N, C-alpha and C positions, 0 to 999 in steps of 0.2 A: 428345585425350581422348574416350573413348567408354564409355558405361555404360547399363545397363538397371536400372530401379528401380520398386518398387511405387508406384502413383499416390498412394494415401492417405498412405503413409509420407513420400513426397517432398513432397507438399503441406503436411503438418503441419510438416516440418522447415524448409521455406522460410518458412512463416508465422512460426514461432518465431524464426528468424534475423533477420527484418526488423521484428519487432513493436516493438522499442525504438528503432528509428531515427527521428530527427526527421522531421516532414513536409517541412520545407524545410531544406536544408543549404547552407552557403556553398561547399563543395567538392562538385561533382557525384559525384566518385569515391567519396565516403563514403556515397552512397545505394546502393552495390552490395552484393551478397552474394558472398562468395568460396567457390567450390566446389572442393574438393581430392579427387580420386579416386585411390585406391591399392588395394592388394591386400586391405585390411581393409574397404573400403567407401568411404563418402563422409563428408567433414567439411564442414559448411556454417557459415560465420562471417560476422559483420558487426561493424563497429567505427566509431565516430565520434569517437574520442579521449576520450570520457567514459564511454560504455557499450559493452560488447561482449557478443555472444551467440554461442555455439558449440554445435553438436550433431553427433553421429555417428550415421549410419544404415547399414544393410546395403544393398548393391547388387551387381549382377554387373558388375564392371569389366573391360572388354575392353582398354582403353588408359588408363594412368594419366595424370594431368595436373592442371593448375590453371587455373581460369578465373574471371573477375570479370564479373558481369552485373547489370543494374539489378534491385535487390531487389524493389521493390513491383510492377513489371511481371511479374517471374517468379512472384511470389506470386499475383497475379491470374490468370495463365495456369494455374498448377498447380492452383488451386482450382476451375477450370472445365473441366478436361480430362475426356474420357469415361472410363468405367470399363474401363481396359486398362493394360498395362504402359507405362511412360514410357521412351522411348529418347532419349538426349541424346548429341550428337556435336559436336565442334568442327572447323572447317576454317578456317585462317588467323584472321581476326578475327570470324568468324561462328559462332554457336551454333545448332544445329538441335534443336528439341524436337518429337518425334513421339509421338503417342499415339492408337492406333486410326486413324481417318481424319483426325484433326486434325494439322496441321503448322504450326510457327512457326519463324521465323528471327530471331534477335536479334543485335545487335552486342555484342561483348565490350568491356570496358574494360581499360586497361593495368594488368596485375597488378603490375608493378614499381613503380608509383606508390602502391600501396595500403599503408597503415601496418601494422606488425607487430601481431598480436593480442597483448594482454597475457598474460603467463604467470601462472598461478595458483600462489600460494605454498603453504606447508605448511598443512594443515588446522588451524584453531584450535579447532573444536568442531562438534558435531552437534546439530540441533534436530528435534523431531517436526514433520513437514511440515504436517499438518492444523492443529495447534495454532498453528504459526507463521503460517500463512495467515490464521487467524481473528484472531490478535493484530494483524497488520498492518492488516486491514480495520477493526478497532476503533479503532486509534490514528491511522492516517494521515489520517483525516477531520479531525483537529484541526490538521494541519500547515498553515502559511500558503501561500497561492497567489500571494503578492506577491513577485516576484523582486527588489524593492528591497532586501530583507533576506534574502539567500540562506540564512543560518544557520538560520532558522526554517521554511524550505521543506522541511527534511529530517526524518527520524525518527532520533532518537538511540538507538543500540543500546548497552547497558551490560551487560557480563558481570562477574558477581561469583560466584566459586566455581561452584555448580551452577545458577545462575540467570541468565536473560537478561531484561533489562527493555527495553521499547520505549517511548519517550517522544516526544511531539509537542506543539507549542504554536503558536498564532498570535497570542499576547498576550491574547486574549479568553477562551481556554479551554486547559486542559492535559489530555492523556489519557495514562495509564500502564497498561501491561499487562505482567505477568510470566509467563514460561514456563520450562520445564526447559531446561537447557543441559548437554550432555555434553562435557566438555573432554578426554575420553580418559584420564582419570586423571592428567593433568598439572596439578600445583598451580601456580597463577600468583600471584606475590606482588602484582603490579599488576593492577588491573581493566582489562579491554579496553573501549575505546569506539570507536564508528564512527558518523559522521553521514552517513546515506545519503539521497539524494534520494527524497522520498516517492513520486513517480510510478514510479521504478524499482522500489522495494520492493513497491509494489502489484502490478506485473506479475510480479515474482518469486513473490509469494504466490499469485496466480491460476495461474501456470504450474506451480508445484511443489507445489500444495496437496494432491495425491493421491499423492505420491511416497514415502510412508513416512517417510523421513528426508531432511533437507537438510544437506549438508556446507557449512560456512562457513569461509572463510579470509580473515583480515585481514592484509594485508602492506604494507610500506613499501619502495619501491624508487625510487632516483633522485629523491628528493623528491616522489614521487607515491604518495599513500596510496590503497590499493585494497582493495575487498572483493569476494569471489567467492562465489557460491552455486552448488552443483552437486548434481544428482540425475538419475537416469535417462539417463545419457550426454548430459546437457545442462549447460551452464555459462553463467552471466551474471556479468559483472564490472562494477563501477561505481567511478569515482573518488569519493572521499569529499569532502564539503563541508568547506572549511577555515573555521576560526573557532571561537569558544567558544560552546557551546550555553548558553542562560540557565539559571541554577540554580533550576529550577522545582519541584524536589522539596520545597524548604523551604516552599512555599505550602500543602502539604497538612497539615491538622491531625492531631495524634496521636489525639485523641478528640473527638467532637462529641455533646453531650447533646440538642440541639434538632434533631429530624428528623421527617419524615413518610414513611409507607409507603403505597403505592397500587398498584393493578393497572397493569402497564406498558402493556398494549394499550389500556386505558381512557383513560389519560393521553395516549397518542399520538393516539388518535382525537379526543378532546376538543380537544387543541391544534390539530390540523389543521382541525377545524370552526370553532373560534372565530377562528383566524387568517385565515379567508377574507376578513374585512372589513378587515384591516389593510393600510395602505399599506406599500410596500417599506421595509425596514430598521426598521420600528416594532417595539416590544416588546409582549408580553402581560403583563398583571398577574395574578399568582398569589397568592391569599389563602388561607393555611393556617390553619384554626381547628379547634376540637374537633368542629365539625359536618361537616367535610370540606374539600375544596379547591374554591374558586371561581375560574374563569378568566374574565377580562374583557378585551375588546378595544374600544377606541374608535378606529374607523377614520377616520371623518369625520362631518360633520353628518348625512350620509345613512345611515350604517350603523354599528351597534354590535352586539356579541354578548356573551353570557355563558353559562356552563354550570357546573354543580356535579357533582363526582364524589366517591365515597367515598374517605376517607383517614384513616389512624390517625396522630394527631399526638402526639409526645412532646416536652414542653417548651412554650415560649411560642408564642402566635399570631404568625405571621410573614407579611409581605407582601413579595414580590420581583417585579421586572419582568425578564423574560428574552426574548431573541430566540428566537422559536419554532423556527427551523431549527437553531440551535445546541443547543437543548434536545432536539429530535428526533434529532439526530446522536448524542447521548449515550444517549438512551433506546433507540435502535435497536441500540446496541452492548452493552447489559448482558446480553442473552440469558437473561433470567430472567422468570418469570411476574409477579413483583412487583419494585418498584424502591424504593430508599431515597433520598430527597433530604434531605441534611443541611445545616443552616444554620450557617455559621461566623460568628464575631464579628470586628468591627474595633474599633479604639480609639474611633472616633466612633459613638456609639449610634444616630445618625440615618442612618448609611451602612451598608447591608447588606453583609456579607462574601460571598465566593464561595460558591456552593452546590456540594456534593459529591454526585455521583451514583454509586451503587454497586448491585450486584445484591442481591436479597433472595429467598431460597429460598421463604419463605412470609410471611404477614403478621407472624409473630413471629420467624422465624429469618433472621438475616443470611446473605448468600451468601458464597461464597469471595471473599476480598478481592484477587483478582489483577487486576481491572480497576477503575480509578478515573478519574472524569471530573470535572474542576473547572471550573465555569463562572462567569464574572464577571457579576453582574447589572447591568442598566442602573439608574442612579439614578432613583428615583421622582420625578416632578414633583410638588412640594409647593406 
């Protein structure tokens, strides 16, 4: 194999191919990137049996061929090459990479032992890339990071007609965002669902966020359910998480009469300040009254803090205790100048229900209800 390629194009392609590979793998061969050179250019791929990445780039190919090489090492080398065309050639089990006055020789891995890259099925639909990337960032923060319960480490994608919902929960909070879905005019009697690992989805959002549109394909083959995201001659596939996602939609109330509206940035800054005295995992007390919102933190005997900010309250005075980071995650995702915090009821009048965080266009006008964040309060110590 022998080819010449633009340095920046090659570096970006290798970086994309290895981005989703795990830092440590049980099989060293799965840490490799597969480079296929043909008349059309190069195809770079990686696969660890769960996630695959593949990208096509232009190159001047002198001799076709296929080679497998350590992915992260090649990515580091490609990222530090001088500004000149990159020449790559293979001879027996060695690969030479030459760029300007820099020259590297790498050992190749056995291509015949590398697994076959998953095939992408028929396109299921198309989503606007920027909106999808935003939705993933808003929702994935609520996914669990505890591998003990894999089913809640993912983001559930739910397709209904022209609508795609992204849902995530870690038992303490639930985040939902809805965006447009173009199914190509194909009417589906059944709704499509796919439970995708949150980490993979976050990388997809970052990688394809400026691609215009993203093609999504959900396929089932040989008892392996797979989702593929494609844009700009790049494709990422991921195995879906098996299991039943909890029915969290029913936790959201239809209407809430008791709520408060405040400036989002003011609430974020006040929460960060007052939380400075808190010990880890402790909650902040939020008291909503007609006079505004008072935040209180009792960190220890040595440190306490409180602050009051403006808030417009509709309904009864309410006191809830919330973990500050969980609240900040929701506030950072509403993307509006004002925020509405609604207070749901429970059958026990002494037990506060979850608070619902939604966007608010102005002090009086509710925002578009496409993002909702439900947060379970800590019970107040009485």
